[in-house]
C-alpha positions as CSV (number, residue, x, y, z in Angstrom):
1,M,0.0,0.0,0.0
2,R,1.3,3.5,-0.9
3,R,2.1,5.8,2.0
4,P,0.8,9.4,1.8
5,S,3.3,12.1,1.1
6,A,4.5,14.1,4.1
7,V,4.1,17.3,2.1
8,A,0.9,18.3,0.4
9,R,1.1,18.7,-3.3
10,A,-0.6,21.6,-5.1
11,I,-1.4,22.8,-8.6
12,A,-1.9,26.5,-9.1
13,F,-4.7,27.6,-11.4
14,I,-4.4,31.3,-12.4
15,D,-6.9,33.5,-14.2
16,G,-4.6,35.9,-16.1
17,Q,-6.9,38.8,-16.6
18,N,-7.9,38.9,-13.0
19,L,-4.3,38.7,-11.9
20,F,-3.4,41.5,-14.3
21,A,-6.3,43.7,-13.1
22,A,-5.2,43.1,-9.5
23,A,-1.6,43.9,-10.2
24,R,-2.6,47.0,-12.2
25,D,-4.8,48.3,-9.4
26,A,-2.4,47.4,-6.6
27,F,0.9,48.4,-8.2
28,G,0.0,50.4,-11.3
29,V,1.5,48.0,-13.9
30,K,0.7,48.8,-17.5
31,A,1.5,45.4,-19.1
32,P,1.7,41.8,-17.8
33,S,5.0,41.5,-16.0
34,F,4.3,39.0,-13.2
35,D,6.1,35.7,-12.5
36,V,3.3,33.1,-12.0
37,V,5.8,30.4,-11.1
38,A,7.3,32.5,-8.3
39,L,3.9,33.6,-7.1
40,S,2.7,30.0,-7.1
41,H,5.7,28.9,-5.1
42,A,5.4,31.7,-2.6
43,V,1.8,30.8,-1.9
44,A,2.6,27.1,-1.6
45,V,5.6,27.6,0.7
46,S,3.5,29.8,3.0
47,R,1.1,26.9,3.4
48,G,3.7,24.1,3.6
49,W,2.7,22.8,0.1
50,E,4.9,21.6,-2.8
51,V,4.0,22.9,-6.3
52,H,3.4,20.2,-8.8
53,G,2.1,22.4,-11.7
54,V,1.0,25.8,-12.7
55,R,-1.9,26.4,-15.1
56,F,-2.5,29.8,-16.6
57,Y,-5.7,30.8,-18.4
58,S,-6.3,34.2,-20.0
59,G,-7.9,36.1,-22.8
60,V,-5.5,38.2,-24.8
61,P,-6.3,41.2,-27.0
62,T,-5.8,40.7,-30.7
63,A,-3.1,42.8,-32.4
64,S,-5.8,44.8,-34.2
65,D,-7.5,45.7,-30.8
66,N,-4.4,46.6,-28.9
67,E,-1.0,46.1,-30.5
68,R,1.1,47.0,-27.3
69,L,-0.8,44.7,-25.0
70,H,-0.9,41.9,-27.6
71,R,2.9,42.0,-27.9
72,A,3.3,42.2,-24.1
73,W,1.0,39.2,-23.5
74,S,2.7,37.2,-26.3
75,S,6.1,37.8,-24.8
76,Q,4.9,37.0,-21.2
77,L,3.1,33.8,-22.4
78,R,6.3,32.6,-24.3
79,E,8.3,33.0,-21.1
80,M,5.7,31.1,-19.0
81,R,5.8,28.2,-21.5
82,T,9.6,28.0,-21.2
83,Q,9.1,27.8,-17.4
84,G,6.8,24.8,-17.8
85,V,3.6,26.6,-17.2
86,H,0.6,25.0,-19.0
87,V,-0.9,28.0,-20.8
88,T,-4.4,28.3,-22.3
89,V,-5.4,31.5,-24.1
90,R,-8.1,32.8,-26.4
91,P,-8.7,36.2,-28.0
92,L,-10.7,38.7,-25.9
93,R,-14.2,39.4,-27.2
94,R,-15.4,42.8,-28.2
95,R,-18.7,43.8,-26.6
96,R,-20.8,47.0,-26.9
97,K,-21.9,48.3,-23.5
98,R,-24.5,51.0,-22.8
99,V,-24.5,52.8,-19.5
100,R,-26.7,55.4,-18.0
101,L,-24.8,58.4,-16.7
102,D,-25.6,60.4,-13.6
103,D,-27.2,63.1,-15.7
104,G,-29.7,60.7,-17.2
105,T,-28.0,60.4,-20.6
106,T,-26.6,57.1,-22.0
107,A,-23.2,56.4,-23.4
108,E,-22.2,53.4,-25.5
109,F,-18.7,52.1,-26.0
110,T,-16.8,48.9,-26.8
111,V,-15.0,46.9,-24.2
112,L,-12.8,43.8,-24.4
113,E,-13.9,40.8,-22.2
């Protein structure tokens, strides 16, 4: 019979757009520049776990929607893959949004989701 490991094993699942938004809001970053492997290991070590994988999921703007962010994400994703991160991406979708402003008028604009 197999004995249980003394150290708990963990796999990190990371939502890239949520992590990017949190890093932007907390630190003012303008492009994805985080190390998901280091982040995963820091969280795991703080809990006494051993990382056995990192999975990264994100939508990425197309080059026609935002060339700068598209290039930044492409570079960041290449680096993650070289570190052994399992990366899953898809293009962000364009959606029209309509909002009612405080003065009662409405405004319509396109957002990437």
